[in-house]
C-alpha positions in Angstrom: -17.1 -7.4 -16.0 -13.4 -6.6 -16.2 -12.0 -3.4 -14.9 -10.2 -1.1 -17.4 -6.5 -2.0 -17.4 -3.7 0.5 -17.9 -0.1 -0.2 -19.0 2.7 1.1 -16.9 6.5 0.7 -17.3 8.5 -0.3 -14.2 12.3 -0.3 -13.9 13.7 -2.9 -11.6 17.3 -3.5 -10.6 18.8 -6.7 -11.9 18.4 -8.7 -8.6 14.7 -7.8 -8.2 14.0 -8.5 -11.8 15.6 -11.9 -11.5 13.6 -12.7 -8.4 10.4 -11.6 -10.1 11.0 -13.8 -13.2 11.9 -16.8 -11.0 8.9 -16.3 -8.7 6.5 -15.8 -11.7 7.9 -19.0 -13.3 7.4 -20.9 -10.0 3.8 -19.8 -9.9 3.4 -20.4 -13.6 2.3 -16.9 -14.4 3.8 -13.8 -16.0 5.8 -11.1 -14.1 3.1 -8.7 -14.9 0.4 -10.8 -13.3 2.7 -11.5 -10.4 3.2 -7.8 -9.8 -0.6 -7.1 -10.1 -1.3 -9.8 -7.5 1.3 -8.4 -5.1 0.1 -4.8 -5.5 -3.6 -5.8 -5.2 -2.8 -7.7 -2.0 -0.9 -4.7 -0.5 -3.8 -2.4 -1.5 -6.5 -4.5 0.1 -4.4 -4.9 3.3 -3.9 -1.2 3.5 -7.5 -0.4 2.8 -8.7 -3.0 5.4 -6.3 -1.5 8.0 -7.5 2.0 7.3 -11.1 1.0 7.5 -10.5 -0.8 10.9 -8.6 2.2 12.2 -11.4 4.6 11.3 -13.9 2.3 12.9 -11.9 2.0 16.1 -11.4 5.7 16.4 -15.1 6.4 15.8 -16.0 4.3 18.8 -16.9 6.0 22.1 -14.8 5.2 25.1 -16.1 2.4 27.2 -14.6 3.5 30.4 -15.7 6.5 32.3 -12.6 8.4 33.3 -11.6 12.0 33.8 -9.0 11.6 31.1 -6.2 10.8 33.4 -4.5 7.4 33.3 -2.9 5.5 36.2 0.9 5.7 36.3 2.9 2.6 35.5 3.7 2.2 39.2 0.1 2.4 40.3 -1.0 0.0 37.6 1.5 -2.6 38.7 0.6 -2.0 42.4 -3.1 -2.7 41.6 -2.2 -5.9 39.7 -0.4 -7.3 42.8 -3.5 -6.7 45.0 -5.8 -8.9 42.9 
C-alpha cells in the first residue's frame, strides 16, 4: 500500500538546482525522487537519534553516587595510580 503523496513547490538557487539535476541524472532518477530520498533519509536519521536519546535518558544511573563528580585533577590522579 502506497502512502498518500502530496505535491509541494520548492525554489532552489541556480547552483543547488544544477547539482540536483546532475545528481538525479547520475542516479538515473528524477529530481523529485532524489529529494524524496534525501528528505526521507534525514527524517529517519533524526527519528532514530531522538528515539535513542529518549531511551538513554530513561535509563537509571548505573553508578551509585551522591551526585558529585570527581574534578578533572582527581580523575587524572586516579588514572595514574592504576
